[in-house]
N, C-alpha and C positions, 0 to 999 in steps of 0.2 A: 629560509623559510618561505612557505609558499603563498601567493598574491590571494587576496580575496577571490579573485575569478576563480583562479586554479582550486582552491577548496569549494568552491561552490561547484565547478566541473566535476570534480570527484565525487562530490556526494551525490550529483542528479545520476550519475554512472552505478553507484551503489543500490540507490533506490531505483533505478531500470530494473537490474539482476534482480532486486528482491520480489520486485512485482513481477516480473515475468517468471520466476519461480513459483510465486503463489499462483498466478494465471495457469502453470502447467499441472499444480497440485488438484487446483479446481475443476479441471477438464479431466482428471482421473478419477475424481467424486464426483462426476456427473452434474456441474454446474456449467453456467457457461457466462458469469459475467461477476465481477467484482467491482464495487463501489468503497472508495478508500476515502474518509472525512480525516482530517487531520487539525486539530486547535489548539493553540495555544492562551489559556487564560489566568491570569495573575501568577504568572511562573510555573505552572502546571501544564504538562503537553498530554493529550488525549488522542489515541489514532483508532479509529472503528473502523473495521473491515465487514462489510456486508457480501455476501454471497448470495447470488440471484440466479433462477434458472426460468427462463422465458418472460424476462423483467422483474420475475417475483422474488422478493427476500426468502430465502430458505435456511439462512446459518447466517452465523457471525461471531467476531470476537471482539475485545476490546484491547489495547495497549498501553 
């Protein structure tokens, strides 16, 4: 069984890969930034993505 530290490191590596992939896609669609907001409230986890161009929001998604 993996230690808590090893599980956390693995999750961070997955997160890094996912964010890098999203930023590569963002470049292809002509945006220059991505803001990610994740919150947990009463057992509900919400992740919001906001794509920006020159600092202004242009599109987004909620997961």
